[in-house]
C-alpha positions as CSV (number, residue, x, y, z in Angstrom):
1,V,159.9,-68.9,-21.3
2,A,157.1,-68.0,-18.9
3,T,154.9,-70.0,-16.4
4,G,151.4,-69.3,-15.2
5,V,152.6,-68.1,-11.7
6,S,150.0,-65.6,-10.4
7,R,150.6,-61.9,-9.8
8,A,149.9,-62.6,-6.1
9,L,153.0,-64.9,-6.0
10,H,155.0,-62.1,-7.8
11,A,154.2,-59.9,-4.7
12,V,155.3,-62.7,-2.4
13,A,158.6,-63.0,-4.3
14,A,159.2,-59.3,-4.1
15,S,158.6,-59.3,-0.3
16,V,160.7,-62.2,0.3
17,G,163.4,-60.9,-2.0
18,S,163.5,-57.6,-0.2
19,A,163.7,-59.3,3.2
20,L,166.5,-61.5,2.0
21,L,168.5,-58.6,0.8
22,A,168.2,-57.0,4.3
23,G,170.6,-59.7,5.6
24,T,171.4,-59.5,9.3
25,D,170.7,-55.9,10.1
26,P,169.6,-55.1,13.6
27,A,165.9,-55.8,14.3
28,N,165.2,-52.9,16.7
29,H,166.7,-49.8,18.4
30,K,168.3,-51.7,21.3
31,A,169.9,-54.2,18.9
32,A,171.2,-51.3,16.8
33,M,172.8,-49.5,19.7
34,R,174.5,-52.8,20.8
35,D,175.7,-53.4,17.3
36,D,177.1,-50.0,16.4
37,G,175.7,-47.2,18.5
38,V,177.8,-44.5,16.8
39,G,177.0,-45.6,13.2
40,W,173.3,-46.4,13.7
41,G,172.9,-43.4,15.9
42,A,174.0,-41.1,13.2
43,A,171.6,-42.8,10.7
44,E,168.7,-42.3,13.1
45,R,169.5,-38.6,13.7
46,K,169.7,-38.1,9.9
47,E,166.3,-39.7,9.5
48,I,164.8,-37.5,12.2
49,A,166.2,-34.4,10.5
50,N,164.4,-35.6,7.3
51,H,161.1,-35.7,9.3
52,L,161.7,-32.2,10.8
53,E,162.6,-30.8,7.3
54,N,159.3,-32.2,5.8
55,A,157.1,-31.4,8.8
56,T,155.7,-34.9,9.0
57,M,154.6,-34.9,12.6
58,T,153.9,-32.4,15.4
59,P,154.2,-33.1,19.2
60,I,151.1,-32.6,21.2
61,L,150.0,-33.5,24.7
62,R,148.3,-36.8,25.1
63,A,145.2,-35.2,26.4
64,Q,144.6,-33.6,23.0
65,V,144.3,-36.9,21.3
66,P,140.5,-37.4,20.3
67,R,138.6,-39.8,22.5
68,G,138.5,-43.2,21.3
69,R,141.6,-43.0,19.1
70,R,144.4,-45.4,19.9
71,L,148.1,-44.6,19.9
72,V,150.2,-46.4,17.3
73,R,153.7,-47.3,18.0
74,M,156.7,-46.4,15.9
75,T,159.7,-48.6,15.1
76,W,163.1,-48.4,13.5
77,V,164.1,-50.4,10.3
78,Y,167.7,-50.7,9.6
79,K,169.6,-51.4,6.4
80,T,173.3,-51.7,5.5
81,K,173.5,-50.5,1.9
82,C,175.8,-52.0,-0.9
83,D,178.4,-49.3,-0.3
84,G,178.6,-50.1,3.4
85,S,176.7,-47.0,4.6
86,K,174.1,-47.3,7.3
87,K,170.5,-46.3,6.8
88,A,167.7,-46.0,9.4
89,R,164.0,-45.6,8.6
90,L,161.5,-44.5,11.1
91,C,158.3,-46.4,10.6
92,V,154.8,-46.7,11.9
93,Q,153.6,-50.1,12.9
94,G,151.0,-50.2,10.4
95,C,149.6,-53.6,11.6
96,T,148.3,-51.7,14.7
97,Q,146.4,-49.2,12.6
98,V,142.5,-49.7,12.5
99,P,141.0,-50.1,9.0
100,G,138.1,-47.5,8.5
101,V,139.5,-45.3,11.3
102,D,143.2,-44.6,10.6
103,Y,142.9,-45.3,6.8
104,Q,140.4,-46.2,4.1
105,Q,142.4,-47.5,1.0
106,T,145.9,-48.9,0.6
107,F,146.4,-50.1,-2.9
108,C,149.2,-48.6,-5.0
109,S,151.0,-49.9,-8.1
110,T,154.6,-50.3,-8.7
111,M,156.5,-50.9,-12.0
112,R,156.2,-54.5,-13.0
113,P,159.2,-56.7,-13.6
114,S,158.1,-57.3,-17.3
115,S,158.2,-53.4,-17.6
116,L,161.8,-53.3,-16.4
117,R,162.7,-55.9,-19.0
118,L,160.7,-54.4,-21.7
119,L,162.3,-50.8,-21.1
120,S,165.8,-52.6,-21.1
121,A,165.0,-54.1,-24.5
122,I,163.8,-50.7,-25.8
123,S,166.9,-49.0,-24.5
124,A,169.0,-51.5,-26.5
125,R,166.9,-51.3,-29.6
126,F,167.0,-47.5,-29.8
127,N,170.2,-46.9,-27.9
128,L,168.6,-44.9,-25.2
129,Y,170.5,-43.5,-22.2
130,M,169.5,-45.2,-18.9
131,H,169.7,-43.2,-15.7
132,R,168.4,-43.5,-12.2
133,W,167.1,-40.9,-9.6
134,D,166.2,-41.5,-6.1
135,F,163.6,-39.5,-3.9
136,V,165.0,-38.5,-0.5
137,A,162.6,-39.8,2.1
138,A,159.9,-40.1,-0.6
139,Y,156.9,-41.0,1.6
140,L,157.7,-37.9,3.7
141,Q,157.0,-35.8,0.7
142,G,153.6,-37.1,0.1
143,E,150.3,-35.7,1.4
144,L,147.7,-37.5,3.7
145,L,144.0,-36.9,3.4
146,Q,142.5,-34.7,5.9
147,D,140.8,-37.5,7.8
148,E,143.9,-39.7,7.9
149,V,145.7,-38.2,10.8
150,V,147.5,-40.8,13.0
151,W,148.6,-40.4,16.6
152,C,151.8,-42.2,17.6
153,H,154.2,-42.7,20.5
154,P,157.6,-40.8,20.1
155,P,160.4,-42.4,18.2
156,P,162.0,-45.3,20.2
157,G,165.3,-44.1,21.7
158,H,164.5,-40.5,21.2
159,E,161.8,-39.9,23.8
160,H,164.0,-37.5,25.7
161,M,163.7,-35.0,22.9
162,Y,160.1,-34.3,24.0
163,P,158.4,-33.3,27.3
164,P,156.7,-36.0,29.4
165,D,153.2,-37.1,28.3
166,T,153.9,-36.1,24.7
167,V,152.6,-37.9,21.6
168,M,153.2,-37.4,17.9
169,K,150.4,-36.2,15.6
170,V,151.4,-37.5,12.2
171,I,150.3,-35.4,9.4
172,K,152.2,-36.8,6.4
173,P,152.7,-40.3,5.2
174,I,155.4,-42.1,7.1
175,Y,156.9,-45.5,6.1
176,G,154.9,-48.4,7.5
177,M,151.6,-46.6,7.5
178,A,149.0,-48.7,5.6
179,Q,148.2,-45.9,3.2
180,A,151.6,-44.3,3.0
181,G,152.4,-45.9,-0.4
182,R,149.1,-44.8,-1.9
183,R,149.3,-41.3,-0.6
184,W,152.9,-40.9,-2.2
185,Q,151.7,-42.3,-5.4
186,R,148.7,-40.0,-5.4
187,T,151.0,-37.1,-4.9
188,I,153.8,-37.9,-7.5
189,F,151.7,-39.4,-10.3
190,P,149.7,-36.2,-10.9
191,W,152.9,-34.2,-11.0
192,F,154.1,-36.5,-14.0
193,L,150.8,-35.9,-15.9
194,A,150.9,-32.1,-15.2
195,H,154.4,-32.1,-16.6
196,G,153.3,-33.4,-20.0
197,F,153.8,-37.1,-19.6
198,T,151.4,-39.8,-20.8
199,Q,150.6,-42.8,-18.5
200,T,151.0,-46.0,-20.3
201,G,148.0,-48.3,-20.6
202,S,149.9,-51.5,-19.9
203,D,151.7,-50.2,-16.6
204,D,150.3,-47.2,-14.6
205,S,153.8,-46.7,-13.2
206,V,155.5,-46.0,-16.6
207,F,155.2,-42.6,-18.2
208,I,156.3,-41.5,-21.7
209,M,156.8,-38.2,-23.4
210,R,157.5,-37.8,-27.1
211,R,158.0,-34.2,-28.5
212,T,159.8,-32.3,-31.3
213,V,162.3,-30.0,-29.6
214,D,163.7,-26.9,-31.2
215,T,167.5,-26.6,-30.8
216,P,170.2,-24.3,-32.3
217,S,170.9,-27.0,-34.9
218,G,167.3,-27.3,-35.8
219,P,164.2,-29.4,-34.6
220,R,164.6,-33.0,-33.5
221,H,162.3,-35.7,-32.3
222,E,163.0,-36.8,-28.7
223,T,161.6,-39.6,-26.4
224,L,161.7,-39.7,-22.6
225,V,160.4,-42.7,-20.6
226,V,160.3,-42.8,-16.9
227,G,159.5,-46.0,-14.8
228,V,158.5,-45.4,-11.2
229,Y,159.2,-48.0,-8.5
230,V,158.2,-46.2,-5.2
231,D,160.9,-43.9,-4.6
232,D,163.3,-44.9,-7.6
233,L,162.9,-43.4,-11.1
234,F,164.3,-45.4,-14.1
235,C,164.8,-42.9,-16.8
236,L,165.4,-43.7,-20.6
237,Y,165.9,-40.7,-22.9
238,S,167.4,-40.1,-26.4
239,H,169.3,-36.9,-25.8
240,D,171.1,-35.4,-22.8
241,D,172.2,-31.9,-23.8
242,E,171.0,-28.7,-22.2
243,H,168.2,-28.3,-24.8
244,S,166.8,-31.9,-24.3
245,L,163.5,-33.1,-22.8
246,Y,165.6,-34.9,-20.2
247,A,167.3,-31.7,-19.1
248,T,164.0,-29.9,-18.8
249,F,162.6,-32.8,-16.9
250,T,165.4,-33.1,-14.4
251,T,165.4,-29.3,-13.7
252,A,161.7,-29.4,-12.8
253,L,162.2,-32.6,-10.8
254,Q,164.9,-30.9,-8.6
255,Q,162.9,-27.8,-8.2
256,R,159.8,-29.6,-6.9
257,W,161.2,-32.6,-5.0
258,S,164.1,-33.5,-2.8
259,V,166.0,-36.1,-5.1
260,D,169.5,-37.6,-5.5
261,D,171.1,-38.2,-9.0
262,E,172.2,-41.9,-8.7
263,G,173.9,-41.6,-12.2
264,P,173.7,-44.3,-15.0
265,V,171.7,-47.3,-13.9
266,A,173.9,-50.1,-12.4
267,D,171.2,-51.8,-10.2
268,L,167.6,-51.7,-9.4
269,L,165.8,-53.8,-6.8
270,G,168.6,-56.4,-6.6
271,I,168.9,-56.5,-10.3
272,E,172.3,-55.6,-11.8
273,I,172.1,-53.7,-15.0
274,S,175.1,-53.3,-17.4
275,R,175.3,-51.5,-20.7
276,E,177.5,-52.0,-23.7
277,D,176.8,-50.1,-26.9
278,C,173.3,-51.5,-28.1
279,K,173.3,-54.2,-25.6
280,V,171.7,-54.4,-22.1
281,S,172.2,-57.2,-19.7
282,L,170.3,-57.9,-16.5
283,R,171.6,-60.3,-13.8
284,Q,171.1,-61.2,-10.1
285,T,174.6,-62.4,-9.2
286,A,174.8,-60.7,-5.7
287,Y,171.1,-61.7,-5.0
288,I,171.9,-65.4,-5.7
289,D,175.1,-65.3,-3.6
290,K,173.1,-63.9,-0.6
291,M,170.5,-66.7,-1.1
292,M,173.2,-69.3,-0.8
293,R,174.7,-67.5,2.4
294,N,171.2,-67.5,4.0
295,F,170.0,-71.0,3.0
296,C,173.1,-72.9,2.4
297,P,175.9,-71.4,4.5
298,D,178.1,-74.5,4.0
299,G,178.0,-74.1,0.2
300,C,176.8,-76.6,-2.5
301,P,177.3,-80.3,-1.5
302,T,179.3,-82.3,-3.9
303,S,176.4,-84.6,-4.5
304,H,174.7,-81.8,-6.4
305,Q,177.6,-80.2,-8.2
306,A,177.4,-82.7,-11.1
307,S,173.7,-81.9,-11.7
308,K,173.3,-80.2,-15.1
309,T,169.6,-79.1,-14.7
310,P,167.5,-77.3,-12.2
311,C,165.1,-80.2,-11.7
312,D,164.4,-83.8,-12.9
313,G,161.3,-85.7,-14.0
314,E,160.5,-86.6,-10.4
315,L,159.5,-83.0,-9.5
316,V,155.9,-83.4,-11.0
317,Q,155.3,-86.5,-8.9
318,H,156.7,-85.0,-5.7
319,V,154.2,-82.1,-6.2
320,A,151.4,-84.5,-6.8
321,D,152.3,-86.5,-3.7
322,A,152.3,-83.3,-1.5
323,L,148.9,-82.2,-2.7
324,A,147.5,-85.7,-2.2
325,S,149.0,-85.8,1.2
326,R,147.3,-82.6,2.2
327,L,143.9,-83.9,0.9
328,A,144.5,-87.0,3.0
329,G,144.7,-84.7,6.1
330,H,148.6,-84.9,6.6
331,A,149.7,-81.4,7.6
332,S,153.3,-80.1,7.5
333,S,154.7,-78.4,10.6
334,D,154.7,-74.6,10.8
335,A,158.5,-74.6,10.9
336,D,158.7,-76.7,7.7
337,V,156.1,-74.5,5.9
338,R,157.9,-71.3,6.8
339,R,161.3,-72.7,5.7
340,Y,160.0,-73.9,2.4
341,Q,158.0,-70.7,1.7
342,S,161.0,-68.6,2.4
343,L,163.3,-70.5,0.1
344,V,160.8,-70.8,-2.7
345,G,159.7,-67.2,-2.4
346,A,163.3,-66.2,-2.7
347,L,163.7,-68.3,-5.9
348,L,160.6,-66.8,-7.3
349,Y,162.1,-63.4,-7.1
350,A,164.9,-64.5,-9.3
351,A,162.6,-66.5,-11.7
352,V,160.3,-63.6,-12.4
353,N,163.0,-61.0,-12.9
354,T,165.9,-62.5,-14.8
355,R,166.2,-66.3,-14.4
356,T,163.5,-67.6,-16.8
357,D,165.5,-70.8,-17.0
358,V,164.1,-71.8,-13.6
359,A,160.5,-70.6,-14.1
360,Y,159.1,-74.1,-14.7
361,P,160.6,-75.9,-11.5
362,V,159.8,-72.7,-9.4
363,G,156.2,-72.6,-10.7
364,M,155.8,-76.3,-9.8
365,L,157.4,-75.7,-6.4
366,C,154.8,-72.9,-5.8
367,R,151.8,-75.3,-6.0
368,A,152.8,-76.9,-2.7
369,M,153.4,-73.7,-0.7
370,S,151.1,-74.9,2.2
371,C,152.0,-78.6,2.1
372,P,155.8,-79.1,1.5
373,T,157.5,-82.4,1.9
374,P,161.2,-83.1,2.5
375,E,161.5,-84.2,-1.1
376,L,160.1,-80.9,-2.4
377,Y,162.6,-79.0,-0.1
378,D,165.4,-81.0,-1.7
379,D,164.0,-80.1,-5.1
380,A,163.9,-76.3,-4.1
381,L,167.6,-76.6,-2.9
382,R,168.5,-78.2,-6.2
383,V,167.1,-75.1,-8.0
384,L,169.3,-72.9,-5.7
385,Y,172.4,-75.0,-6.3
386,Y,171.8,-74.7,-10.1
387,L,171.4,-70.9,-9.8
388,H,174.6,-70.6,-7.8
389,R,176.6,-72.7,-10.3
390,H,175.4,-70.5,-13.1
391,R,174.9,-67.3,-11.3
392,D,176.4,-65.1,-14.0
393,I,173.7,-66.0,-16.4
394,G,171.0,-63.3,-17.1
395,L,168.9,-61.7,-19.8
396,T,170.7,-59.8,-22.5
397,Y,168.8,-57.6,-25.0
398,E,170.6,-56.8,-28.2
399,A,169.3,-54.9,-31.2
400,E,168.9,-57.2,-34.3
401,Q,167.4,-56.9,-37.7
402,S,165.6,-60.4,-37.4
403,S,161.8,-60.5,-37.7
404,L,159.6,-61.0,-34.6
405,A,158.8,-64.6,-33.9
406,G,156.5,-66.1,-31.2
407,Y,156.0,-69.6,-29.6
408,S,153.6,-71.0,-27.2
409,D,152.9,-74.4,-25.5
410,A,150.8,-76.0,-22.9
411,D,151.3,-79.2,-20.8
412,W,148.2,-81.1,-19.5
413,A,150.1,-84.0,-17.9
414,V,149.2,-82.8,-14.4
415,K,145.8,-81.8,-12.8
416,H,146.3,-78.1,-13.7
417,T,147.7,-77.0,-17.1
418,T,151.2,-75.3,-17.3
419,S,151.4,-72.9,-20.2
420,G,154.4,-70.8,-21.5
421,W,155.2,-68.5,-24.4
422,L,158.4,-67.0,-25.8
423,F,158.9,-64.1,-28.2
424,T,162.2,-63.1,-29.9
């Protein structure tokens, strides 16, 4: 089942989902040192070593900065990974960059959620291997254009490493720079094309290669598909021996880039991926548990535990009442708007990835993002409680011999139509 939720809302969902997964990590350098000076300090030093290895910036005297160019500040972003290890990322405060001066273009694509699902289905249908690779400090391996140099203050907490009145001349993409993602993509995508891949027409971030490979036992047809999500590679391949396309590809990958072999895919972007013979399952169990901890730390109230569905018939009327209230000039408080948008955005990240069973109520809730009411917030909580009670539900792709079937429907019961479709 799908709803007409816009691609812009998909981006909001991904942003909110990433923020939610960050949990309660330190907000800045001082907070990190108070929390765990040894652990976070080691993570910071490792990140600085990555910058030195990739020659991302050069210390210069402040007097050498061109007249009229402002200095941009750096900041630290911290994350406790799933295995408990600490990761620190040195970022540029891109919000202080000047458009047209510090950068020109910013757009870059990432693999769509629908592509991840489709690749999982293809893997199940053709029994392909699924493997994950990660670029080490990916953005730092990109290349800036000649006129995109940025000048920054030294990294917070590490000013003592440089002489007084020193600033940093940034010559490679750094996380947080408005153009960093685009510059990384404009570096890695041409490499894939030069290596013999074809960019798919439906998703610029998915590359495919089909070839006949000569082996000691004779020629064979092989397929290699790679989905790129910023610094993660989601690889599907038919053969894995030393003569295979995959072996040739990974050898070239390690020769050109600094990468880590993450092994068979177990998770990607908060989505848990499990494999069993010709069956692939996608779930977001840990993500839903984290939503509950963030929005409902006291757990699901008893009044909602008997509710069997994610919404009831009153949801449509609640949305209509909220929109009518906005037209009448009644505004929600900023705090209520932020709280509602945070919850619905987090729900949307689950709905567009693995939980299509809540696509309809979440799509309806999205229509009142700027004018929430207490009734709508309760409706959003009901969706969350439903997800929590059924958090092990996901999408399962299994190869079958049945023919392709498609269904579609549309509902004009409210001001704007809601359409959906399903293919099996």
